[in-house]
C-alpha positions in Angstrom: -0.1 0.0 0.0 1.1 3.3 -0.8 1.9 5.2 2.2 0.2 8.3 0.7 -2.8 6.6 1.0 -2.7 5.6 4.8 -4.9 8.2 7.5 -4.7 8.3 11.2 -7.3 5.9 11.2 -5.2 3.2 9.9 -2.1 1.1 11.5 1.2 2.0 11.7 3.9 0.1 13.2 7.4 1.3 14.8 10.2 -1.1 14.9 13.8 -1.7 14.7 14.9 -2.6 11.4 18.5 -2.7 12.6 17.2 -5.8 14.4 17.8 -8.7 12.6 14.9 -10.8 14.2 12.7 -7.7 14.4 12.8 -6.9 10.7 12.3 -10.6 9.7 9.3 -10.6 11.7 8.2 -7.2 10.3 9.2 -7.7 6.5 6.9 -10.6 6.3 4.0 -8.7 8.1 4.7 -5.9 5.9 5.2 -8.1 2.7 1.6 -9.9 4.0 0.0 -6.5 4.1 1.7 -5.3 0.8 0.2 -8.5 -0.9 -3.2 -7.9 0.4 -3.3 -4.2 -0.2 -3.9 -3.7 3.6 -3.8 0.0 5.2 -0.6 -0.8 7.3 2.1 1.6 7.5 5.8 0.0 8.8 7.8 2.5 10.0 11.7 2.0 11.2 12.9 3.7 14.4 15.9 4.8 12.8 14.6 6.5 9.8 12.9 10.2 9.9 9.3 9.0 10.7 10.4 8.3 14.3 9.7 12.2 15.2 6.0 12.0 14.6 5.3 9.3 17.1 6.7 11.0 20.1 8.4 8.0 21.3 12.3 8.0 22.0 14.6 5.7 19.9 15.5 4.1 23.2 11.9 3.0 23.7 11.3 2.2 20.8 14.1 -0.3 20.4 12.6 -2.0 23.5 9.7 -3.3 22.4 7.1 -3.3 19.1 5.0 0.1 19.1 1.5 0.2 17.2 -0.7 3.5 16.7 -3.8 3.1 15.8 -6.7 5.9 15.9 -4.3 8.2 17.4 -3.0 6.5 20.1 0.4 4.4 21.0 0.2 0.9 22.1 3.6 -1.4 22.7 4.1 -5.0 23.3 1.4 -7.5 23.0 -1.5 -5.1 22.8 0.7 -3.8 19.6 0.8 -7.0 18.3 -2.7 -7.9 18.9 -3.7 -4.6 17.0 -1.3 -5.5 13.9 -2.7 -9.0 14.3 -6.5 -8.0 14.2 -5.8 -5.9 11.1 -4.2 -9.0 9.3 -6.8 -11.8 7.9 -4.1 -14.4 8.1 -3.7 -13.3 12.1 -6.9 -12.6 13.5 -7.2 -16.4 15.6 -3.5 -15.6 16.5 -4.7 -11.9 17.7 -8.0 -13.7 19.3 -6.3 -16.6 21.3 -3.2 -14.6 22.4 -6.0 -11.8 23.7 -8.0 -14.4 25.8 -7.9 -13.7 29.6 -5.4 -16.4 30.6 -2.9 -16.1 27.7 -2.6 -12.6 27.4 -1.1 -12.1 30.7 1.3 -14.8 30.1 2.2 -13.2 26.8 3.0 -10.6 28.1 5.3 -11.9 30.6 7.3 -13.5 28.1 7.3 -10.8 25.7 8.0 -7.9 28.4 10.5 -10.0 30.8 12.1 -12.6 28.0 12.1 -11.6 24.5 11.7 -7.9 24.5 14.9 -7.7 27.1 17.1 -10.1 25.3 16.5 -8.3 21.7 17.0 -4.9 23.6 20.5 -6.1 25.2 21.3 -7.7 21.7 20.2 -4.1 20.0 22.2 -2.2 22.8 25.6 -4.8 22.2 25.4 -4.5 18.4 25.1 -0.6 18.8 28.4 -0.6 21.2 30.0 -2.8 18.8 29.4 -0.5 15.7 30.3 2.5 17.8 33.7 0.8 18.3 34.2 0.3 14.8 33.6 4.1 14.2 
């Protein structure tokens, strides 16, 4: 979908394209969205679009962010919103939203996956700074 056709009511995703894991997953979602002409925009936190989010680059690197109807969500709630807007992932959004599953998903993402990816991001950033 052409970015010029996306409105504030549509879904926007902020992610770290410098993270290989994040990039792999979001590239998949972006390809699916493009192939199905879904009104979802994908913004790299390392690009100019970050300024429009009102989120620092460091906070954006810590977890996925989704903007929907002018409100910003992060972590599992962000994933749920993204999946709800993608027909292939409706069931996943529904299952992760279940009262027993969502708290578990939040714990796994917020306390395990996101921190590991963030530490990996910081290590890559430090290595890159040493090279310069």
